[in-house]
ZAMARGU-4260 file (C-alpha; in steps of 0.2 Angstrom, whole numbers, plus 5000, padded with zeros to 4 digits):
<rodrens>
0) 4862/4931/5088 | 4879/4936/5100 | 4882/4952/5092 | 4862/4955/5094 | 4861/4953/5113
5) 4874/4967/5115 | 4863/4981/5105 | 4847/4985/5105 | 4846/4983/5088 | 4853/4982/5070
10) 4856/5000/5067 | 4863/5000/5083 | 4877/4987/5077 | 4880/4998/5063 | 4881/5013/5069
15) 4895/5005/5084 | 4904/4996/5068 | 4906/5014/5060 | 4911/5023/5076 | 4925/5010/5076
20) 4932/5013/5059 | 4930/5032/5062 | 4940/5028/5079 | 4954/5018/5066 | 4952/5030/5054
25) 4956/5045/5066 | 4970/5034/5075 | 4978/5032/5059 | 4979/5050/5051 | 4986/5058/5068
30) 5001/5043/5069 | 5006/5048/5051 | 5006/5065/5054 | 5016/5064/5071 | 5030/5057/5063
35) 5033/5070/5051 | 5030/5085/5064 | 5029/5103/5057 | 5033/5095/5038 | 5015/5096/5029
40) 5023/5091/5011 | 5030/5076/5023 | 5015/5072/5029 | 5004/5073/5013 | 5013/5062/5006
45) 5016/5049/5020 | 4995/5051/5022 | 4994/5044/5004 | 5008/5033/5003 | 4999/5022/5017
50) 4984/5026/5009 | 4992/5016/4993 | 4996/5004/5002 | 4980/5002/5011 | 4969/5003/4995
55) 4979/4991/4987 | 4979/4979/4994 | 4970/4961/4991 | 4959/4962/5006 | 4952/4980/5004
60) 4934/4981/4999 | 4935/5000/4996 | 4930/5015/5011 | 4922/5005/5024 | 4912/5019/5028
65) 4907/5022/5013 | 4901/5006/5008 | 4888/5006/5022 | 4882/5023/5018 | 4878/5014/5000
70) 4871/5000/5009 | 4858/5014/5020 | 4841/5020/5013 | 4835/5027/5027 | 4842/5045/5029
75) 4839/5044/5049 | 4848/5029/5050 | 4861/5034/5066 | 4877/5029/5056 | 4872/5038/5043
80) 4877/5056/5055 | 4891/5047/5059 | 4899/5045/5040 | 4894/5063/5037 | 4905/5069/5053
85) 4919/5059/5048 | 4918/5065/5030 | 4916/5084/5034 | 4930/5081/5046 | 4942/5072/5036
90) 4937/5085/5023 | 4941/5100/5036 | 4958/5090/5038 | 4962/5091/5021 | 4959/5109/5021
95) 4970/5112/5036 | 4984/5102/5030 | 4983/5113/5011 | 4983/5127/5023 | 5001/5123/5030
100) 5006/5117/5012 | 5005/5137/5008 | 4993/5137/4996 | 4981/5153/4996 | 4965/5142/4990
105) 4967/5128/5003 | 4948/5123/5003 | 4951/5121/4984 | 4967/5111/4988 | 4959/5101/5001
110) 4944/5097/4993 | 4955/5090/4977 | 4965/5080/4989 | 4950/5074/4998 | 4943/5067/4980
115) 4959/5059/4978 | 4959/5049/4994 | 4940/5044/4991 | 4944/5039/4971 | 4960/5030/4976
120) 4947/5018/4988 | 4935/5013/4973 | 4948/5013/4959 | 4955/4995/4964 | 4937/4989/4965
125) 4934/4990/4947 | 4947/4986/4940 | 4956/4970/4936 | 4974/4976/4940 | 4969/4980/4956
130) 4985/4993/4957 | 4979/5003/4943 | 4975/5019/4942 | 4975/5021/4962 | 4994/5017/4961
135) 4995/5034/4956 | 4989/5042/4969 | 5004/5048/4976 | 5011/5056/4960 | 4995/5065/4958
140) 4993/5072/4976 | 5011/5078/4974 | 5005/5085/4955 | 4990/5093/4961 | 5000/5102/4976
145) 5013/5109/4965 | 4997/5116/4955 | 4990/5126/4971 | 5005/5129/4979 | 5016/5144/4974
150) 5034/5139/4967 | 5050/5150/4974 | 5053/5159/4961 | 5072/5158/4954 | 5081/5173/4951
155) 5086/5178/4932
</rodrens>
């Protein structure tokens, strides 16, 4: 009951939880990128390495925001808008990172990286071996980047 005394409703409590998770996610993203300033490939690699550790941890239950979204059947729930805004922001962040990587198709690469990110959250929950196939997310991201980013031509 003490939680409910601090919030006007259960919906407000859920929305506050979601806002907290968003703040944590954005802070983690910014801290990771700052470590590799001006090196978008190292930034991307660092993001996915940290994501691998998080998603394959025994305590991981997947993406907290996706988990909340799945449970909310009401389209007007206040947490839904927060989740959609955050996921949209993440998509744009991946697209900007893709543009910095030098791809001629930053939206396609950014969306592909976003799909890898989201899929890595889910796979440890659906396989008995918590590390498969999410354990390959870093190499998958690197392979996708190589596919989308033109490689310098070497002289014959």
